[in-house]
C-alpha positions as CSV (number, residue, x, y, z in Angstrom):
1,M,154.8,-8.6,64.3
2,K,151.1,-8.7,64.1
3,R,148.9,-9.8,67.0
4,L,145.6,-11.3,65.9
5,F,142.7,-12.0,68.2
6,Y,139.4,-13.6,67.3
7,V,136.1,-13.4,69.1
8,R,132.9,-15.2,68.3
9,H,129.8,-13.2,68.7
10,G,127.8,-13.3,71.9
11,E,124.8,-15.6,72.4
12,T,121.9,-15.1,70.1
13,E,118.1,-15.9,70.1
14,M,118.7,-18.6,67.5
15,N,121.5,-20.1,69.6
16,V,119.1,-20.4,72.6
17,A,116.4,-21.9,70.4
18,G,118.8,-24.5,69.0
19,L,118.3,-23.4,65.3
20,W,120.7,-23.3,62.4
21,S,121.3,-19.6,61.9
22,G,124.1,-19.5,59.3
23,R,123.3,-16.3,57.3
24,I,120.0,-15.6,59.0
25,E,120.1,-12.4,61.1
26,T,119.4,-13.1,64.7
27,P,119.8,-10.6,67.6
28,L,122.0,-11.0,70.6
29,T,120.2,-12.0,73.8
30,E,120.8,-10.1,77.0
31,K,123.2,-12.8,78.0
32,G,125.0,-12.3,74.6
33,K,125.3,-8.5,75.3
34,Q,126.8,-9.2,78.7
35,Q,129.2,-11.9,77.2
36,A,130.4,-9.2,74.7
37,K,130.8,-6.7,77.5
38,E,132.9,-9.2,79.5
39,A,134.9,-10.1,76.4
40,G,135.8,-6.4,76.1
41,Q,136.8,-6.1,79.8
42,S,139.0,-9.2,79.3
43,L,140.6,-7.8,76.2
44,K,141.8,-4.8,78.0
45,T,144.5,-6.9,79.6
46,K,145.0,-9.4,76.7
47,L,145.3,-6.9,74.0
48,P,145.8,-3.5,75.6
49,Q,146.1,-1.7,72.3
50,V,143.7,-2.5,69.5
51,D,144.6,-0.8,66.1
52,L,141.6,-2.3,64.2
53,I,138.5,-4.1,64.9
54,I,137.1,-5.9,61.8
55,C,133.9,-8.0,61.9
56,S,131.4,-9.9,59.8
57,T,128.8,-7.8,58.2
58,M,126.1,-9.7,60.2
59,T,124.3,-7.8,63.0
60,R,125.2,-10.2,65.7
61,A,128.9,-9.9,65.0
62,Y,128.8,-6.2,64.6
63,H,126.7,-5.7,67.8
64,T,129.3,-7.8,69.6
65,A,132.2,-5.8,68.1
66,Y,130.4,-2.5,69.0
67,I,130.0,-3.5,72.7
68,I,133.6,-4.6,72.9
69,A,134.8,-1.3,71.2
70,E,132.9,0.6,73.8
71,E,134.4,-1.4,76.6
72,I,138.0,-1.0,75.4
73,G,137.7,2.7,74.2
74,Y,138.0,1.9,70.6
75,P,136.1,4.4,68.3
76,V,132.9,2.5,67.1
77,E,132.8,4.5,63.9
78,K,136.2,2.9,62.9
79,I,134.9,-0.7,63.1
80,Q,135.3,-2.2,59.7
81,K,133.1,-4.9,58.2
82,S,133.9,-7.6,55.7
83,D,131.7,-10.2,53.9
84,L,134.7,-12.5,53.9
85,L,134.0,-13.0,57.7
86,L,130.4,-14.1,57.3
87,E,129.2,-17.3,58.9
88,R,128.9,-20.4,56.8
89,N,125.9,-20.6,54.6
90,F,124.0,-23.7,55.8
91,G,121.5,-23.4,52.9
92,A,118.2,-25.3,53.4
93,L,119.0,-26.1,57.0
94,E,119.0,-22.4,58.0
95,G,116.1,-21.7,60.4
96,T,115.4,-25.3,61.2
97,P,116.0,-27.1,64.6
98,D,119.5,-28.6,64.9
99,G,118.2,-31.8,66.3
100,G,121.4,-33.5,66.1
101,Y,121.7,-33.3,62.4
102,V,125.4,-33.8,62.3
103,D,125.2,-36.8,64.7
104,K,122.6,-38.5,62.6
105,H,124.1,-37.7,59.1
106,G,127.8,-37.0,59.7
107,F,129.5,-33.6,59.2
108,E,130.3,-34.3,55.5
109,S,126.6,-34.3,54.8
110,L,126.5,-30.6,55.4
111,D,128.5,-30.3,52.0
112,K,125.5,-31.6,50.3
113,V,122.8,-29.4,51.8
114,E,120.9,-27.5,49.0
115,G,122.1,-24.0,48.7
116,G,124.8,-24.5,51.3
117,E,128.5,-23.6,51.3
118,T,130.9,-26.5,51.4
119,V,133.7,-26.8,53.9
120,K,136.2,-26.3,51.0
121,E,134.4,-23.1,49.9
122,M,134.5,-21.7,53.4
123,H,138.1,-22.7,53.9
124,D,139.0,-20.8,50.7
125,R,137.1,-17.8,51.9
126,A,138.9,-18.0,55.3
127,L,142.3,-18.0,53.4
128,K,141.2,-14.9,51.5
129,A,140.1,-13.2,54.8
130,L,143.5,-14.0,56.3
131,E,145.3,-12.6,53.3
132,M,143.3,-9.5,53.5
133,I,143.9,-9.1,57.2
134,E,147.6,-9.7,56.8
135,S,147.8,-7.0,54.2
136,L,146.4,-4.4,56.5
137,P,148.8,-1.7,58.0
138,Y,147.8,-2.5,61.6
139,D,149.7,-4.5,64.3
140,N,147.0,-5.3,66.8
141,I,143.8,-6.7,65.2
142,L,140.6,-8.0,66.7
143,V,138.3,-10.1,64.3
144,V,134.7,-10.5,65.5
145,S,132.9,-13.2,63.6
146,H,131.1,-16.6,63.9
147,G,131.7,-20.1,65.3
148,T,131.9,-22.4,62.3
149,F,133.7,-19.7,60.3
150,G,136.1,-19.3,63.3
151,R,137.2,-22.9,63.0
152,A,137.9,-22.4,59.3
153,F,139.8,-19.2,60.0
154,R,142.0,-20.9,62.7
155,R,142.7,-23.7,60.2
156,A,143.9,-21.0,57.7
157,V,146.0,-19.2,60.4
158,Y,147.6,-22.6,61.4
159,G,148.0,-23.9,57.9
160,L,145.7,-26.9,58.4
161,P,143.7,-28.5,55.6
162,H,140.0,-28.0,55.3
163,T,139.5,-31.7,55.7
164,H,140.1,-31.3,59.5
165,E,136.5,-30.0,59.8
166,Y,135.3,-33.5,59.0
167,N,137.1,-34.9,62.0
168,Q,134.9,-34.9,65.3
169,E,137.9,-34.6,67.6
170,H,139.3,-31.5,65.6
171,R,135.8,-29.9,65.6
172,D,135.4,-30.5,69.4
173,K,138.9,-29.2,70.0
174,Y,138.4,-26.0,68.0
175,R,134.7,-25.4,69.0
176,L,134.2,-21.7,70.0
177,G,131.9,-20.6,72.8
178,N,129.9,-17.4,72.5
179,A,132.2,-14.3,73.0
180,E,135.2,-16.6,73.4
181,I,138.5,-14.8,72.9
182,L,141.4,-16.6,70.9
183,E,144.8,-15.3,70.5
184,L,145.8,-16.6,67.0
185,I,149.1,-14.8,66.4
């Protein structure tokens, strides 16, 4: 039986600035690095054996995975990366201040942002990521990725429809803090 854990990357400069980051590279803050270190320390007891760390190809996720790997004694050169684990593409919103966009326009409006990825597209990608991870010959897997993608990935794991993302209660319930650890399976 596989064990699957998920960690969102540590705090970034764009998180602190309140900007939509999506696919824009943004470095971890010192606090984000410390959060990753603490996540690694916590994982030592929650998942004593890690057979694979796989992460988004984005720097903030890889840096978080790297710090965790150092903390748990996992060989950093064995960290795998996958584009399937990228954060949602927020299109024209990326790099702009959040400013309560979703509160003003509703979450469904994000599906209409120029150049952005829809919730359905992200959900389909999360399903592909889950299939890929399930096909790997490892029993204890740690995924390091992003917040919005993390909600989609959880829906995929739990067999929930992509339309749950449009529900504020669901989004609040499944919101991920920086470097938060989730046991999914």
